[in-house]
C-alpha positions in Angstrom: -0.2 -0.2 0.0 3.2 2.3 0.7 4.1 2.0 -2.8 0.5 3.0 -4.3 0.4 5.6 -1.8 3.7 7.2 -3.0 3.0 6.5 -6.8 -0.4 8.8 -6.0 1.7 11.5 -4.5 4.0 11.9 -7.2 1.3 12.0 -9.8 0.0 15.0 -8.3 3.2 16.6 -8.1 4.5 15.8 -11.4 1.0 16.8 -12.7 0.9 20.2 -10.8 4.6 21.1 -11.9 3.5 20.2 -15.2 0.6 23.0 -15.1 2.5 25.5 -13.8 3.6 26.9 -17.7 0.3 26.5 -18.7 -1.5 28.8 -16.0 -0.8 31.8 -18.0 -2.8 30.5 -21.1 -5.9 28.0 -19.7 -6.5 24.9 -17.9 -7.7 21.6 -19.4 -10.2 19.8 -18.1 -7.5 16.6 -16.9 -5.4 19.2 -15.2 -8.5 20.6 -13.2 -8.8 17.3 -11.9 -5.9 16.8 -10.6 -5.7 19.7 -9.2 -8.5 19.1 -7.3 -7.8 15.9 -6.0 -4.7 17.1 -5.2 -6.0 20.3 -3.4 -8.9 18.2 -1.4 -8.4 17.9 2.3 -9.2 14.4 2.0 -5.9 13.9 0.5 -4.2 14.3 3.4 -5.7 11.6 5.0 -3.9 9.0 2.5 -0.8 9.8 5.1 -2.8 9.5 8.1 -4.3 6.1 7.3 -0.8 4.6 5.9 1.1 5.9 9.2 -1.9 4.7 11.6 -1.5 1.3 9.7 2.2 1.1 10.3 2.2 1.5 13.7 -0.7 -0.9 14.6 1.5 -3.8 12.5 4.8 -2.4 13.9 3.0 -2.7 17.7 1.4 -6.2 16.4 5.3 -7.3 15.8 6.4 -6.5 18.8 4.5 -9.1 20.8 7.8 -11.2 19.3 9.3 -9.2 22.0 10.1 -10.7 25.7 7.0 -9.4 27.7 8.4 -8.1 30.9 6.4 -7.0 33.8 7.4 -5.9 37.2 5.3 -6.0 40.2 5.7 -5.2 44.1 3.1 -6.2 46.8 2.6 -6.0 50.3 -0.4 -8.3 52.3 -1.5 -9.3 55.2 -3.1 -12.7 55.6 -5.6 -13.9 57.9 -3.9 -17.4 58.6 -0.6 -18.8 57.4 1.2 -22.0 56.9 2.7 -23.2 60.4 4.7 -26.0 62.1 2.3 -28.4 64.3 1.7 -27.5 68.0 3.5 -30.2 69.4 6.4 -29.8 67.2 6.8 -26.4 68.2 6.7 -27.5 72.0 9.3 -30.1 71.3 11.8 -27.6 69.8 11.1 -25.2 72.7 12.3 -27.9 74.8 15.7 -28.2 73.0 16.0 -24.2 73.3 15.0 -24.2 69.4 12.6 -21.0 68.3 10.2 -22.0 65.7 8.0 -18.6 65.5 6.3 -19.9 62.3 5.5 -17.8 59.3 4.6 -14.0 59.8 1.4 -12.7 58.1 2.8 -9.9 56.7 4.4 -10.8 53.3 6.5 -8.8 50.6 7.3 -9.2 47.3 9.2 -7.4 44.4 9.5 -9.2 41.2 9.9 -9.2 37.3 8.1 -11.7 35.3 9.5 -12.7 31.5 7.6 -14.1 28.9 8.9 -15.1 25.7 6.4 -16.6 23.0 8.1 -19.4 21.0 5.1 -20.3 18.6 2.0 -18.7 18.6 0.2 -21.0 15.4 0.5 -17.8 12.8 -1.5 -15.5 15.7 0.7 -12.7 15.2 1.0 -12.7 11.4 -2.6 -13.1 11.1 -3.0 -10.4 13.3 -0.9 -8.1 11.1 -2.3 -8.8 7.4 -5.8 -8.0 9.1 -4.4 -4.7 10.4 -3.0 -4.1 6.8 -6.1 -5.2 5.2 -7.6 -2.9 7.3 -5.5 0.2 6.4 -6.2 -0.9 1.9 -10.0 -0.7 2.9 -9.8 2.7 4.8 -7.4 3.9 1.8 -10.0 2.6 -0.8 -12.9 4.1 0.5 -10.7 7.6 0.8 -10.0 7.0 -2.4 -13.9 6.5 -3.6 -14.1 10.1 -1.7 -11.6 11.9 -3.6 -12.7 10.5 -6.9 -16.3 11.7 -6.4 -14.2 15.3 -6.8 -14.1 15.1 -10.3 -17.9 14.7 -11.0 -18.3 18.5 -9.3 -15.2 19.7 -11.4 -16.5 18.6 -14.5 -20.2 20.4 -13.5 -18.3 23.9 -13.3 -16.1 22.8 -16.0 -18.4 22.7 -18.6 -20.6 25.0 -17.2 -17.5 27.5 -17.6 -17.4 26.4 -21.0 -20.5 27.1 -22.1 -20.6 30.8 -20.7 -17.6 31.4 -22.8 -19.4 30.1 -25.8 -22.3 32.1 -25.2 -20.2 35.4 -24.7 -18.6 35.1 -27.8 -22.4 34.6 -29.6 -23.0 37.5 -27.8 -20.8 39.5 -29.2 -21.0 38.4 -32.7 -24.9 39.5 -32.5 -23.7 42.5 -30.7 -21.8 43.0 -34.0 -24.6 42.6 -36.2 -26.3 44.3 -34.7 -24.2 47.0 -34.5 -24.0 46.9 -38.4 -27.3 47.3 -38.7 -27.7 49.9 -36.3 -25.2 52.0 -38.3 -27.3 51.3 -41.7 -30.3 52.6 -40.0 -28.3 55.7 -39.2 -27.4 56.9 -42.4 -30.7 55.7 -44.0 -32.6 57.9 -41.7 -30.0 60.8 -42.6 -31.1 59.9 -46.2 -35.0 60.3 -44.9 -35.1 56.6 -45.9 -35.7 55.3 -42.4 -37.6 56.1 -39.3 -35.9 57.0 -36.1 -38.2 54.8 -34.3 -36.6 51.8 -36.7 -33.0 53.1 -35.4 -34.4 53.3 -31.5 -35.7 49.8 -32.0 -32.3 48.0 -33.0 -30.3 50.3 -30.9 -32.8 48.8 -28.0 -32.2 45.7 -29.0 -28.2 45.9 -29.3 -28.2 47.3 -25.6 -30.6 44.6 -24.1 -27.8 42.3 -25.8 -25.6 44.2 -23.9 -26.8 43.3 -20.9 -27.2 40.3 -21.5 -23.3 40.2 -22.1 -22.8 41.6 -18.5 -24.9 39.2 -17.0 -22.9 36.3 -18.4 -19.4 38.1 -17.7 -20.4 38.2 -13.8 -21.9 34.3 -14.5 -18.1 33.5 -15.6 -16.0 35.6 -12.8 -18.0 33.4 -10.4 -17.5 30.2 -11.9 -13.7 31.1 -12.4 -14.0 31.9 -8.8 -15.0 28.4 -7.8 -13.1 26.5 -9.8 -10.1 28.1 -8.7 -10.7 27.6 -4.6 -11.9 24.3 -5.7 -8.2 23.5 -7.5 -6.1 25.4 -5.7 -5.0 27.2 -8.7 -5.4 30.4 -10.4 -7.9 29.6 -13.2 -7.9 31.7 -16.4 -9.6 30.2 -19.2 -11.0 26.7 -19.6 -9.6 24.4 -22.6 -12.7 23.1 -24.5 -11.5 19.8 -25.2 -11.2 17.8 -28.8 -15.1 16.1 -29.8 -13.6 12.1 -30.5 -14.2 10.8 -33.8 -16.5 8.0 -31.5 -16.9 6.6 -28.1 -15.1 3.4 -27.5 -16.4 0.9 -25.1 -15.2 1.1 -21.7 -14.0 -1.2 -19.1 -15.1 -0.3 -15.5 -12.7 0.7 -13.5 -14.5 2.5 -10.5 -12.5 2.7 -7.2 -15.5 1.4 -5.2 -15.4 -2.1 -7.1 -11.7 -1.7 -5.5 -12.9 -1.1 -2.2 -15.3 -3.7 -2.4 -12.2 -5.9 -3.4 -10.5 -4.6 -0.5 -13.2 -5.5 1.7 -13.6 -9.2 0.2 -9.4 -9.5 1.2 -10.3 -8.6 4.9 -12.6 -10.9 4.9 -10.2 -13.7 3.9 -7.6 -12.4 6.4 -10.0 -12.1 9.3 -10.9 -15.7 8.8 -7.1 -16.7 8.6 -7.3 -14.8 11.9 -10.0 -17.0 13.3 -8.2 -20.0 12.3 -5.0 -19.1 14.2 -6.5 -18.4 17.3 -7.4 -21.9 17.6 -3.5 -23.0 17.4 -1.9 -24.0 20.7 1.0 -21.4 22.5 4.1 -22.4 23.0 6.1 -19.9 25.4 9.2 -19.9 27.8 9.2 -17.6 30.9 11.3 -17.0 33.8 10.4 -15.3 37.1 12.3 -13.7 40.2 11.6 -11.9 43.2 13.2 -10.7 46.6 10.7 -10.5 49.3 9.2 -13.1 52.5 8.4 -15.8 52.2 10.7 -17.4 49.2 10.3 -20.8 48.0 11.8 -22.3 50.5 8.8 -22.1 53.0 10.7 -23.9 55.8 13.6 -21.4 56.1 11.8 -19.1 56.0 9.5 -20.0 59.0 12.7 -20.4 61.1 14.5 -17.6 60.1 11.8 -14.7 58.5 14.7 -13.4 56.3 13.9 -11.7 52.9 15.6 -13.9 50.2 16.1 -13.7 46.2 13.8 -16.4 44.4 13.8 -17.5 41.3 12.2 -19.9 38.6 12.1 -20.8 35.0 10.3 -22.6 32.4 8.3 -23.4 29.9 4.6 -23.1 29.2 1.9 -24.5 26.5 -1.5 -23.3 26.4 -4.5 -23.5 24.3 -7.8 -21.7 24.4 -10.4 -24.2 23.5 -12.7 -21.1 24.5 -12.1 -19.8 20.9 -14.3 -22.3 19.7 -17.2 -21.7 21.5 -17.8 -18.5 19.0 -15.8 -19.7 16.1 -18.9 -21.1 14.2 -21.0 -17.5 15.1 -17.5 -15.4 13.9 -17.6 -17.8 10.5 -21.1 -16.9 9.9 -20.7 -13.0 10.6 -17.2 -13.0 8.1 -19.9 -14.9 5.4 -22.2 -12.4 5.7 -19.8 -9.9 5.2 -18.6 -11.6 2.1 -22.3 -11.7 0.6 -23.0 -8.3 1.6 -19.8 -7.2 -0.5 -20.7 -9.3 -3.4 -24.4 -7.8 -3.0 -22.8 -4.2 -3.3 -20.9 -5.2 -6.5 -23.7 -6.2 -7.9 -26.2 -3.3 -7.1 -23.1 -1.1 -8.3 -22.1 -2.6 -11.6 -26.3 -2.6 -12.8 -26.6 1.0 -11.3 -23.4 1.6 -13.1 -24.3 0.0 -16.6 -27.5 1.9 -16.7 -25.6 5.0 -16.4 -23.2 4.2 -19.0 -26.5 3.6 -21.0 -28.1 6.4 -21.0 -25.0 8.8 -21.2 -23.9 6.6 -24.4 -27.5 6.9 -25.7 -27.1 10.7 -25.2 -23.9 11.6 -26.9 -25.2 9.5 -30.0 -28.6 12.0 -29.8 -26.3 15.1 -29.7 -24.1 13.5 -32.6 -27.1 13.3 -34.7 -28.3 16.9 -33.9 -25.1 18.6 -34.3 -24.9 16.8 -37.8 -28.1 19.3 -38.6 -26.8 22.4 -37.0 -24.5 23.3 -39.4 -27.3 23.6 -42.1 -29.6 25.0 -39.9 -27.1 27.9 -38.6 -26.5 28.5 -43.0 -30.0 28.6 -43.6 -30.6 31.3 -40.9 -27.6 33.1 -41.8 -28.9 33.6 -45.7 -32.3 34.3 -44.5 -30.8 37.0 -42.1 -28.6 38.3 -45.1 -31.8 38.4 -47.4 -33.8 40.4 -44.4 -30.9 43.1 -44.3 -31.4 43.4 -47.7 -35.0 43.5 -48.1 -34.4 46.1 -44.9 -32.6 48.4 -47.4 -35.1 48.5 -49.8 -37.9 48.9 -47.8 -39.7 45.4 -48.2 -40.1 44.4 -44.5 -39.9 46.4 -41.5 -36.9 46.3 -38.8 -39.2 43.8 -36.8 -39.0 41.6 -39.2 -35.4 41.8 -39.4 -34.9 41.5 -35.6 -36.7 38.2 -35.9 -34.5 36.8 -38.6 -31.4 37.8 -36.2 -32.6 36.6 -33.3 -33.6 33.1 -34.9 -30.0 32.8 -36.1 -28.4 33.6 -33.1 -31.0 30.7 -31.5 -29.3 28.3 -34.0 -25.7 29.1 -32.8 -26.8 29.1 -29.3 -28.1 25.8 -29.9 -25.3 24.5 -31.5 -23.1 25.6 -28.6 -25.4 23.7 -26.3 -25.4 20.4 -28.5 -21.3 20.3 -28.4 -20.9 21.4 -24.7 -23.4 19.2 -23.8 -21.7 16.2 -26.2 -18.6 16.8 -24.7 -20.2 17.1 -20.7 -21.7 13.0 -21.2 -18.1 11.9 -23.0 -16.3 12.8 -19.9 -19.5 11.9 -17.4 -19.3 8.5 -19.4 -15.5 8.3 -18.4 -16.3 9.5 -14.9 -19.0 6.8 -14.9 -16.3 3.9 -15.8 -12.8 5.6 -14.1 -11.4 6.4 -17.7 
């Protein structure tokens, strides 16, 4: 997992370095997506998850080290081991004092235990910890991946606004030309002042629309800049691919489900290891009273050094009580993961079908857009000529100008929407 994490970080760093010379010209959608992922707060969780997992594994590994414990205790007993009264009396006659053990007892000691064989328990616990870290990283990656969807929405909204601004400026240019023509006709007495004012009012209305569009653009640029952590200047319109190839689903949600299944396998192996016997060696030592030599302690009541070494084998058969239920829980985890996979693949496939159909629909619409625009442009130019000859009035001309503009706007919307659907499809399949 360490290698994967490092590769991810390096990819982000190289991407950001690559983008630096392009900040003055514009940013592509892919550059914005990488910048947004690198800038998103959740990216910091990668390092935290990695460090936490390594610390956990390290702590588990240290169970192979000798386990040392120190104790100190003082006790007062209600009764202690003692010599029979007959023996005490006998020794008293021999002028030998046998007071027996004191009820007050003291001990300061050290206990050292070393595991020799654990049935693979420590190894399996380490594996479970790593799998848990991998699952957390995979789930974190799912959250970060969803950032791309939000970038797509803002990026293509910016592209659409940019195209509308260009069309607005083109429309102003057409209206301005007709306004100048009517001004000349007004001076020559071949046009009414109301006709001139009508065209001028229409141009000013279009100019107001431009102000609104620029305000929208400023807001989108600021949002993208904040979201991506870069100074956004201009969105670069992607090229339209000739055709959309079928995609293989590489979504991080599926990788997260795979991580869940690997974790379940590791947990099951850990259950098996918990049933194995344990073998260890130990050493105990203490200084206090009484010692191991009770007879001597009963005679002298002295503090002494005491030690013991040995080997111990243990077998926790109590794990059998819950083994069946634990196995069943793990199997349920597997089944839930597989159900989640099937549900996600099903929904994802439906989304792919819808997006592919939308792409095909926009391609067909775009095939007719050029012809519609050419026809509307021809009609508009004819209307301008008819106005010059007094055949039609200004309202008829403005109608044809707006018809041509709507056709151009429609073409732009079809193109941007198709591009958005293409990149949404890439998002759906993680291509």
